[in-house]
N, C-alpha and C positions, 0 to 999 in steps of 0.2 A: 369604356367602362370603368367603374372604380374597382380596383382591384380585392379590396375590403367586401363590397357587396357580393362579388363573384365567387369569393370562398365561402361566404355565409358564417364565419367564424366571428363570435362576439369577443370584445377586447376582455369585457369582463372574466371569461372563463381561463384565458391565459393569465390574467392578473391573481385570481384565485389560487392557481397551480402554482405561481411563483410564490405567494405567501407560504403554501404549504412545502415548498421546498427550502424556503428560508427557515421555517420551524424545525425541520428535520436536519437541516445542516447546523442550526445552532447545538441540537441535541448531539449530535456526533463530532462537534468542532470541525467542520468543513467548510464554514462559511466564508473563510478567506482564501481558499485555494484557488488557483487561477481556472480550473475547470468549472467550478461552480460559478464564478463571475461571469465568465463566457456564455455560460449556459443561460444567465439572467438576460444578458446582452442579447442573445438570441431570440429569447420569448419575448423581449420588449420592441424588439426590431419588427418581427416576422408574425406578431399576434394574430393578423388576418389571415395566416397560411395554416390550416389545420394539419398539413403532412409533417410542416418543419416543426410545429409546437409538439406534436406527438412523440414525434421522432427524438426529439430534445428531451422530453420529460423520461421517455422510457429509458435512455441511456444514463441521466443522471439519477433517476430513481433507483436503478440495479447497483450503481456506485455506494449512494448512501444507505442503502438498506444493507448491504454487505458491512459496510463501516459500523451500522448500528448494531449488527448481530456481533461483530467482531467486540464491540465497545460492551454489550451487555456480557459477553463470555468473559473479557477481561474483568468487569467487576463483579461477577458472581455474586448475584443476590442471593444464594444458597448459604446456610452456615457450614463451617467445616466442622465435620462429621468429629464425634469422639473415637479415640484410638480403639476401644472395645466395639464400637459398630463395624468396624472393617475387619475384625479377626473372623476367622472360618476356613474351612477345608477346601472350597471350591472358587478359584479366582474368577474374577470377572472384569476388572479393569482397574485402572489408578484413580484414585480420589483428587479432584482438581482442587488445588489450594496448598495442598500438603504433601502430593506426589507419594501417596503411599496406596499399597494393593487393598482393593477391596475385595472382599471374600463373602461367600455365603456357608453357613454350617450345616450340619445336617438335619437339626431341628427345623430350620428356616425352610430349608428343601422340602422337608417332609411334609410341611404345612401349607404349599403349594406357593407357585411363584407365577405373577402376571407381568406379560411384555406388550405394552403398547405401542402404536406408532403409524402413521401414513405409510404407502408403500412406497418400498425402497429408502427406507429411513434407518435400516441396521438391525432389524429384529431378528431375522435369521442368522445374521451374522453372530450376534451375541448369544443365541440359543446354541448355535454350533461349538461356539468356545466353550459353553456350561457341558454340553454333552461329551466333549473330550475330557473335560475334568471329572465328571461323573466317572467315566469308564475308567479313568487313571487310579481312580478310588476303589475300583472294584464293583460299583454300583450299575446293574444292567438298565438300559433304556429303550424305551419302545416309542416310535414317532408315528403319529397320524399324519402322514404327507400327503395333502392335496395339490402339491405343486412339483414335485419330483424334485426336490432340491438337496435333499438330506442324503441323496445316493453319493454325492460329491464326496462325503466323509469317509467313504469305505477304503480309499487308498492308506489311510491312517489308523483305522482299525482292523486288526488282525481277526476276530471273531467278530465279523459284522456282515449282516447281507440285507438287501433291499429286495421286498417281496411283489413283484407285478402281476395284475391279473392274468399276464399272458403266460406266466409260467408258474404261478403258485396254484397251490391245492388245498381245497376247504369244502366241506361239507355241513351245510346250516342244519342238517337234520339229523349229525351225528349226537347223540342223546346224552354225552357225559355221563356224568355220575346219577342223574335223576331224569327219567325220560320225559315224566308229565311236566316237570317244571320247564324242560327245554322246549315242549309243545307251546306251553302257555306264555314264554318269552318269545319264542318266534313269531307267534300269532299277535302279540302286543306290537312287537317292532313291525310288523307289516303293517298292521292297522294304522300306525301312526305316519309312517313314512308314505303309505300308499294310499290313506284316507278310506280305509276299508270300514262298511257300517258294521255296528255290533253286531247284526244277526249273521252278516256273512263271515266275521271273524269267529262266532261262535260255530259254524258249520265248519270252518276250517281246521279247528281243532278237533271236533269229531272225525274227520276224514283223516288227519294226521295220527290220531289215535288208532284207527281201525287200520291206517298202513304199518304202523308201530306192530300190530299185532300180527298181520300178516307173516312181517320178516321175524317175528319171535324176538322182538328187541325185549319186551317184559320178561322173556325167559332168559337172557344174559345171552342171547346170539350173538356170534361174533361178526355177523353181517348185518350192515344198516343201508336202509333206503336212502336214496339222494333227491334232488329237485326234480330230475328227471323220471324217477319212479313216480313221484307225486304227481307229476303232469300226466302220465299215463293213466294212473289211478283216476284221475278227475276227468279225463277224456271216457274212461270207460264208464264212469258215473251218468254223464252226459248223453251217452248212447243208449242206456237202459229206456225201455219204453215207459217204466213204473214210476221214473223221476217225474215229480211234477214241474210244470214250466216255470214256475217263481223260483223254484230252487234251482234250476237249469241256469235262470239268469245270475243267480249268486256265484254259481261254479265257474260261469263264462268270466264273470269279474276277478276271481283267484286265478283262473289260467292266465288272464291279460297279465297280473302281476307276475307270476312265474313265469310267462313266455318273456318278458321285459328283462327279468334277471337271467333268464338263460342265454338271450341274445345277448347280453352284456357281458355274463361271465361263465358263459357254456363250459369251455374248458377247464376253468377254475373248479366248477363243481362235478366234473366227471371223475367222482370217486366216490369210496366208501367211507373213508375215514380222513384221508389227506394229512397235510403236515400240521399235526397238533402242537400245541404250546407246550407240552412235555416232551416232545421230541426236540424242539427249538431253544431251548434252555440251554444248550451250548453255546449260542450266539448271543453275546452281552449286548450286542447291537441290532436292532432290526427295525427297519422304516417300512410301513405298510403304504404302497404308493396307490393313489386312487383318482390322479389327474384326470383322465381318461372316461371317468364315471358322471354320470349325471348326479346332482347334488342329493336325491333321495337315495339313490343306491349307496352314495358315500357314507351317509349317516347310517343307513341300514348296517351297513358292512362293519362300520367302525364300534357299534353296538356289539355286534356277534363277536368281534375281536377283544372287546373289554369285558365281555361274558368269560371267555376263555381264559383271559388273563386274570380274572379275579378268581374265578374257581379252581384252577390248576396251579397257577403259580404263586399265589398268595396265602394259600391255606396253611398256617402258621401257628403254632402256639406263642411265637414271639409277638410282643406288642409294643409300638410306638418306635419301632426301629426301622429306619429307611431301608427297605429292600429292592425297590424298582423306582424309576423314574419315568414318567409317561408324558410325550409333548404331544397337544394337539395345536398343529397349525390351523389356522382360519376355525377359531374355537366356536364362531356362529354356528358351525355344522351341528354342533350337539348342545350348545347351552345358551341359544338364542331366548329371546324373551317371547316370540312368537311360536314357539312349541306348546304343543296341546299338553297340558299339566296333567291331565286326567287318567292317563294310560300308566301300566305298570313299566313300561320301557323306561320313560322318562324319570319316575320316582326311583329306578334303579341307576339311572345316570346321577340324581342328585344324591344318591346315597354314596357312588363312588366317590364324589368330590367332599361331602361333608363328613363321610366316616373313614374315606381311605385311609387317614394318617395313622390310626390306629392298627391298620394293616400292612403299614410300610408302603404306601402309594404315594408317592409324590407328584404331583401334576405341575406342568409349565404350560400354562394358559396364553396362546398369542393371538392377537387379533388387531385388525386396524381402528375399530370403534369399539372401543371398552364398553360404553354406556348402552351398546346393543345388546349386551348379554345380561342374563337373568341375574338375579340379587345373589342365589344360594351360590354361584360360582364366583363374584365378586367379594362378597362377604367372609370366603374363606381363603383369604391370599395373606401370607406373611410377608411376601416382596412383591413389590412392585417396579417395574424399570419402563421408563417412558421416553421415546424418542419425540422427532418431531411432529407436532400435531398442527394441522392446517385451519381446520375448522374452529370458529371462535366457541361455539357453545360446547365441544369436545374439548378444547382448552379449558375451559371453566370448569365443566364437571369434572373433568380427569384432576385438575390442579388441585380441586377441594378433596377429591379422594386421596392423593398422594399427601395431604398434610400442609399444601402451600400457604402460607401465612400472609401474603399481601399480593397485591395485582403484578408487582414487578415480576416475581416468581412465577406467576401463570403466564406473563407476558413472554416470559424466558422459553416458554414451551414452544413459541412460535418459531423461534431463531435458532434452535438446537440443530446444528449441524453434524454430519458424520465425521468423527467418532464419538460426540458427545450424547450424554444422555442423563436422566435425573433417575435416583434411586431411593426407592422409599421404604423403608423398614417399619414393621409394627412397632409403635411405641417410642420412636426417633423422628426427628425432622427429617424432610428430604434433603439429597445433597447431590452435587453434580460430578460425574466420573467420565473419564475418558477410556473407551473401550478398544482395545487394539482389533487388528485385523485377524481374522480366522486364516489357519494355513491353506484354505481351499484356493485353487488356482486354475483348475480344469474342470468343465463339465462332463460327466460320463454319459456317453449316448445310450440309446436302449439296447442298441446290439452288444457294446461293451457289458452292459449289465447283466444279459443274459448269460454271457459266457464266464462272468464272476460267480454268478448264481449256481450255473452248472457245475461249474470246479467245485464250488465250496459244498452244495448238496449231496454231490456224488462221492465226495471224500469222508461225508460225516454219516454215510451209511445211511441216509434219512429217503425212505422211498415212500409214494403216497400209496396207502392200502388200497387197492383196487379191489371193489367187490366181484364175484365171480358172474361170469357169463351165465344168464339164466333167461329162459324163454319168459314170455309174457305172463305174468301170474294171473290165475283166474279166481279174482277175487270173489269170496263168498265161501270158499271150499278150502281146507287146509293145504298151503302149497307144498308140494312134494317134487323138489328139483332133481332128484335122482331119477325117477321112474316118468316124469311128464314126457309125453311125445309132443313133437311140432305137430299143429295141425296140417291136414292133408290138402293140398291145393285142389281147388275147384275143377272139375272136366266139364267137356260138352254136355254129357249125359246129365249131370247134376243140373246144369243150366236148363236143359229141356224138360226134365222132371219139374221144374219149378213153375215154366212156362205152362206145361200141361194141368198142373193142379190149378194156377190162377185162371186159365180159361174154362176149365170145369166148375168151379166154384162160380164164377160171372153165369154161365149157363145154366145152371140148376137154382140160382137165386137171384133173379132179376130183378127185384124191388131192394136188392141188397145195397145200403150207400157203401161210400169208398171207405169210409173209418173203419166201418163193421167188417166190410170185407177183410181189410188188413188183420184186424183182430182175429176172424176165422182161420186165417192163413197162418197165423202166429208171425207175422213179417211188422218190423217196425215202420215207422213212417218214411224213413229215409229209405230203406231199402223196397217197400213198396212203392213209393213214386217211383222210385228209379226201374222197376222191372214195367210198370204201369206206362211209363213214358216210352220205352222200349216198344212195347206190343202198340201202342198209339201210333208210334213214328213208323211200324210197317204194316198198317192198316189191316191188324187182326184184331182191333177194338174199337169201338168209337163211344164217346160220352153222351148221356142224355141228362137233361136238367127237368128236375121234377120241380112244379110249383103247385103249391097247396091252395092258392089263394089267399091265405093269411098273411099278416105282413112278417114273415119270418124269412130267415135267409135261404135260398133255394138249395135244395139238396142234388146230389151229383150221384149219378148210377152208370153202370158200364154195360155193353151189351154186345155179342160177338158179330162181327161183320161175315159176309158171306166168304171171303178168303180167311177169316178166323175160324168158321164152321169147317172149311176143309182142311185146315192145319190141324184143327184139334182131332177130327178123324184119323190124320194120319199118326199123330202121337199116340193114340190109344193104340194103334195096331204094332207101331217099332219102340215105345217107351214103355219099359216095365217099371213097376213099383210107384209106390204112393207120391 
């Protein structure tokens, strides 16, 4: 058998690959190198064998692509930056071509920084260097860390801590300065992240408002409800017989959301106030870790943190002065184009980015795909740092945003290797820099992090403010926590009295249907069904179906059996009371 037909590999394909290799070798100056000549001979001799052809192509292409990247870097299609562009207070790297330090100043940081690049291209390394520079200048840093990477900076920061949901304390219902604004913000964020309908959100606002009234929040009480109290409140509303079925369905929707939060963050919510931002201001560096949470809970928790940061830490008469840097890893969590722009919570995030500069809020926005972010985040960046980009579309769109002047500069983004990056400052052409490696060498485990946090939180006299242990509130009457007594447990006599009343009502009202029977006894549907099932199971009652002959649903009634008659006679003699 002919070997060419056996492998079914056309010679034209090998010939086309050889032409591509030749053009790439001319571009990189490798045309006369021995390894390249030998590769052409192999392709010519074994063009019928696809395994040999593919293996040879792969080996040669790797070498040529590496040479091409080195060639582009040595050529440096980007212009040499002006010395004034490199001046600043925060070091980021060395400018390629003149080997001078590249820096950012306070104004550029206050007007926000964007960092882009594929996974593993060096984004977190660059941000770690910037964080250490900010802290050295006395600027506090807060990181929303969805990958648990920034805990590794703690050995280099004396006043730093990473808050993990396993030991952090936060009460979303803590009203801050304005309880009604807190209710509105909480309902808005829950609606957005958990897709609540407007009528469900409106109902939730009313229930939280009623919960605040029961706890005396509007009267400046020093105790506050938490998420567990809200869950108990909603459960009591469901069990009320007067609650309509349509309203119960909305309450169940709210309970589903609250139960999801309590399942993921139950221990974190077990407090009345928790670790407030006012208490945590002594820590210059804080990373909020959320890697073990679902994306909607991550986004919701981030917005709560941002609300606290803006209202407690940035309320100052000073304007346009950098007072804090906030880092957003995986910025698509908050700034994605797919977010619903109609709710107040999204408008609040937009306000944080567009107006945060005047309050001293400097943002660092980090993401793999810059073009997936909303325009309000992209259009408010003073500095952009770009690492390697593999997608052609992403290179082109990002290149235009950086201010690349020709195709060669855009193509350069494909061949950027660690530690190289391209920096673009507003009003100046982009330039190439070499970013050093951060001092991080070891990853801190979760057990080590807990020990570090326990030590720092203990020494700082910060303790979560636990609410007093109280019995369940009887909503609808003013709570009296000092004199309220625990309900007594039900005895056998109580149960027998209920049985007697049930049998007596059935005996005296044979035509009464089941729902009206429950109403006459003032029993809820759940309690009435439970008692009825027990009596039917013990042959004290039997059901009868009444058909009217019309096209209506048949009605059910109850009547006593012979055994039920005997038991009822016995109960009348032995059990006293209604």
